[in-house]
C-alpha positions as CSV (number, residue, x, y, z in Angstrom):
1,M,-167.4,-19.3,56.0
2,S,-168.6,-22.9,56.2
3,P,-167.5,-25.2,59.0
4,L,-164.0,-26.7,58.6
5,D,-163.0,-24.1,56.0
6,N,-160.7,-22.4,58.5
7,T,-158.6,-25.4,59.4
8,S,-155.7,-23.1,60.4
9,S,-157.7,-22.4,63.6
10,K,-156.6,-25.8,64.9
11,H,-155.0,-25.6,68.4
12,S,-154.9,-21.8,68.0
13,F,-158.3,-20.2,68.8
14,N,-157.7,-17.2,71.0
15,Q,-160.7,-16.0,73.0
16,K,-159.3,-12.5,73.1
17,S,-159.4,-12.3,69.3
18,G,-163.1,-11.3,69.4
19,N,-164.7,-8.7,71.6
20,D,-168.0,-10.7,71.6
21,F,-166.6,-14.0,72.8
22,F,-168.2,-13.4,76.1
23,D,-171.5,-12.0,74.8
24,D,-173.5,-10.4,77.7
25,D,-176.6,-10.4,75.6
26,I,-176.5,-14.2,75.1
27,F,-175.7,-14.8,78.8
28,A,-178.7,-12.6,79.7
29,R,-181.0,-14.4,77.3
30,I,-179.9,-17.8,78.8
31,C,-180.6,-16.6,82.3
32,T,-184.0,-15.2,81.4
33,A,-185.1,-18.4,79.6
34,I,-183.9,-20.7,82.3
35,A,-185.8,-18.7,84.9
36,E,-189.0,-18.5,82.8
37,Q,-189.2,-21.8,81.1
38,G,-186.3,-24.0,82.2
39,Y,-184.5,-24.3,78.8
40,I,-183.3,-22.4,75.8
41,I,-182.3,-23.3,72.2
42,L,-179.6,-21.1,70.7
43,P,-178.9,-21.4,66.9
44,Q,-175.3,-20.2,67.5
45,A,-174.1,-19.1,70.9
46,L,-170.3,-19.5,70.1
47,P,-168.2,-17.9,67.4
48,D,-167.4,-19.8,64.3
49,P,-163.6,-20.0,64.9
50,L,-164.2,-21.7,68.3
51,L,-166.7,-24.1,66.8
52,N,-164.4,-25.0,63.9
53,N,-161.5,-25.5,66.3
54,L,-163.5,-27.8,68.5
55,L,-164.7,-29.9,65.6
56,V,-161.3,-30.3,64.0
57,N,-159.7,-31.4,67.2
58,L,-162.5,-33.6,68.4
59,I,-162.9,-35.6,65.3
60,E,-159.1,-36.3,65.3
61,L,-159.2,-37.9,68.7
62,N,-158.0,-41.5,68.8
63,P,-161.1,-43.6,68.3
64,H,-159.6,-46.3,70.6
65,Q,-159.8,-43.8,73.5
66,F,-163.6,-43.6,73.2
67,E,-165.6,-45.8,75.5
68,R,-169.1,-47.2,75.1
69,A,-171.5,-45.0,77.0
70,G,-173.4,-46.4,79.9
71,I,-176.2,-45.6,82.3
72,G,-175.9,-44.4,85.9
73,R,-172.8,-43.9,88.0
74,E,-170.6,-45.9,90.3
75,D,-172.4,-49.0,91.7
76,D,-175.4,-48.4,89.4
77,F,-173.4,-48.0,86.2
78,H,-174.2,-50.4,83.4
79,K,-174.1,-50.6,79.6
80,N,-177.4,-51.2,77.8
81,T,-177.3,-50.9,74.0
82,F,-181.1,-51.1,74.0
83,V,-181.1,-47.7,75.7
84,R,-178.1,-45.9,74.3
85,Q,-175.6,-46.6,71.6
86,D,-173.2,-43.7,71.6
87,A,-169.4,-43.7,72.3
88,I,-168.0,-41.0,74.5
89,Y,-164.7,-39.2,75.3
90,W,-164.5,-37.2,78.5
91,L,-162.7,-33.8,78.1
92,D,-160.1,-32.4,80.4
93,P,-160.3,-28.6,80.9
94,N,-156.6,-28.5,80.5
95,M,-156.7,-29.7,76.9
96,E,-155.4,-26.7,74.9
97,F,-158.0,-26.8,72.2
98,A,-160.9,-27.0,74.7
99,Q,-159.8,-24.2,77.1
100,A,-161.8,-21.5,75.3
101,Y,-164.9,-23.6,75.5
102,F,-164.5,-24.3,79.2
103,A,-163.7,-20.5,79.7
104,W,-167.0,-19.7,78.1
105,M,-168.9,-22.2,80.3
106,E,-167.2,-20.8,83.4
107,Q,-168.4,-17.3,82.5
108,L,-171.9,-18.7,82.0
109,R,-171.7,-20.5,85.4
110,L,-170.8,-17.3,87.2
111,R,-173.5,-15.3,85.4
112,I,-176.2,-17.9,86.2
113,N,-175.2,-18.1,89.9
114,Q,-175.2,-14.3,90.1
115,Q,-178.7,-14.0,88.6
116,L,-180.5,-17.3,89.4
117,F,-178.7,-18.4,92.6
118,L,-178.5,-22.0,91.4
119,G,-175.2,-22.7,93.3
120,L,-173.5,-24.3,90.3
121,F,-170.2,-25.6,91.5
122,D,-168.3,-27.0,88.5
123,Y,-168.7,-28.2,84.9
124,E,-167.9,-31.5,83.2
125,A,-168.1,-32.3,79.5
126,M,-167.8,-35.1,77.1
127,F,-167.6,-35.6,73.3
128,A,-170.3,-38.0,72.1
129,H,-170.3,-39.8,68.8
130,Y,-173.4,-41.5,67.6
131,P,-172.7,-43.8,64.6
132,E,-175.2,-44.1,61.9
133,G,-178.5,-45.5,63.4
134,A,-177.4,-45.0,67.0
135,F,-179.9,-43.6,69.5
136,Y,-180.5,-42.8,73.2
137,K,-183.9,-43.5,74.5
138,R,-185.9,-41.1,76.7
139,H,-184.0,-40.4,80.0
140,L,-183.2,-37.7,82.6
141,D,-179.7,-36.4,83.0
142,A,-180.0,-36.4,86.8
143,F,-179.5,-39.9,88.2
144,K,-181.8,-41.5,90.7
145,G,-180.8,-40.6,94.2
146,N,-178.2,-38.2,92.8
147,T,-179.1,-34.5,92.3
148,N,-175.7,-33.0,91.6
149,R,-176.4,-32.4,87.9
150,R,-178.4,-29.2,87.8
151,L,-178.0,-27.8,84.3
152,S,-177.3,-29.6,81.0
153,T,-175.7,-28.3,77.9
154,V,-175.6,-29.8,74.4
155,L,-173.5,-28.3,71.6
156,Y,-174.0,-29.8,68.1
157,L,-171.0,-30.1,65.8
158,N,-172.5,-31.5,62.6
159,P,-171.7,-29.6,59.4
160,Q,-174.0,-29.7,56.4
161,W,-176.8,-31.4,58.4
162,N,-180.1,-31.7,56.5
163,P,-183.6,-32.4,57.9
164,E,-183.6,-35.8,56.3
165,D,-180.5,-36.8,58.2
166,G,-182.6,-37.2,61.4
167,G,-180.8,-37.4,64.8
168,E,-183.1,-34.9,66.5
169,L,-183.2,-34.2,70.2
170,L,-186.7,-34.6,71.5
171,M,-187.6,-32.8,74.8
172,Y,-190.5,-33.8,77.0
173,H,-192.4,-32.6,80.0
174,K,-192.2,-35.3,82.7
175,R,-195.8,-36.5,82.6
176,Q,-196.3,-36.2,78.8
177,K,-195.8,-38.8,76.2
178,Q,-195.4,-36.4,73.3
179,P,-192.4,-34.1,72.9
180,F,-192.8,-30.4,73.1
181,E,-189.5,-29.6,71.3
182,S,-187.6,-31.2,68.4
183,V,-184.1,-29.9,67.9
184,S,-182.1,-30.7,64.7
185,P,-178.4,-31.3,65.6
186,T,-177.1,-28.6,63.2
187,F,-173.6,-27.2,63.5
188,G,-173.4,-24.6,66.3
189,T,-176.8,-25.1,67.8
190,M,-176.7,-25.2,71.6
191,V,-179.4,-26.5,74.0
192,I,-179.3,-25.6,77.7
193,F,-181.9,-27.0,80.1
194,L,-182.6,-27.9,83.8
195,S,-181.3,-31.5,84.1
196,E,-183.9,-32.8,86.5
197,Q,-186.9,-31.2,84.7
198,F,-186.8,-32.4,81.1
199,P,-186.7,-36.0,80.0
200,H,-185.2,-36.2,76.5
201,E,-184.1,-38.6,73.8
202,V,-181.9,-38.8,70.7
203,L,-183.4,-40.2,67.6
204,P,-181.4,-42.4,65.1
205,A,-179.6,-40.5,62.3
206,Q,-178.7,-41.4,58.8
207,K,-175.0,-40.6,59.3
208,S,-172.6,-40.0,62.2
209,R,-173.7,-37.4,64.7
210,F,-171.4,-35.4,66.9
211,S,-172.1,-33.4,70.1
212,L,-170.4,-31.9,73.0
213,T,-172.5,-32.6,76.1
214,G,-171.9,-31.1,79.5
215,W,-173.4,-30.6,83.0
216,F,-173.1,-27.9,85.6
217,R,-173.1,-29.6,88.9
218,V,-173.7,-28.5,92.5
219,N,-171.7,-29.6,95.5
220,E,-173.8,-32.4,97.1
221,Q,-172.2,-31.8,100.5
222,N,-173.8,-28.4,100.6
223,L,-177.3,-29.7,99.7
224,F,-178.1,-31.0,103.2
């Protein structure tokens, strides 16, 4: 079944409908990869009905509710179209269509804390829309002087994406100028990586590009 064929899943995905929704093998692979190399690329971590349901609902969000993405937080926040050009929509865990996704991330958080002792406290997520030609230059997800973002996740929601469409995610080691990974934003692909360890960038695409990006955070009050 191709993405969007099952439009009847809108607002109705039930995580209990599949025994493999919480796949212990995938969670184990994620934990092992994070421990050994700090990141993992999964061609499809989530079941098709959940992915289709997310995409159908996200693309129907009111475009006027999106905000131009910026850089930094609070007093350091500013908007710079020379660095990033995407528009974002922050998700509420109580949104009906997103509850299964947040439930999956909660199970992953518990598993990672159990095996890797990262002390992940909560999870925040946003829907990002990159219009044709938009980009996000090389950056780290952990803000300067702020270490609460510990683990980043990116889920791509781009049906029928071809290599010539561009929009790749490039991942770098901190002191290297050349990327060591290039990830095509194909439908269902998920990337998970340590937020403070890997600079990354988003290349321009030939058409609109959609992703669901999130961060597991630690409680800064417990860091000192």
